[in-house]
C-alpha positions, 0 to 999 in steps of 0.5 A: 717536957722531955718525951724520954722522961714522960710518965705512964699516965701521960702516955695513957692520955696521949693514947686516949686522945692524941695531942694533934691539931683539932680538926672539927667540933666533935674533936673539940668537944672530946678534948673539952671533956678530957680537960674537964676530967683532968681539971677536976683532979688537978691537985693530984696530977702528975707532972706529965698529966699537968703538961698534957692538960696544958697542951690540950688547953692550948690546942682547944684555944687555937681551935676556938680562935681559928673557928671564930675567924673562919665563921667571921669570914 
């Protein structure tokens, strides 16, 4: 996504929950809550909101994968 063309809905989501690496379980749980909210209204998401949802999903996936690796070592 070109940030110069980001819509207002996308920017509101970034302000609410920034797209940064998740560092702990509490951030992960909050990210999952935000993803669920967006997923329930997936049919009416703007392009920016859909992009945000995808990026947040990728961060959650990375956190879950690295958390499991950390626990196993």
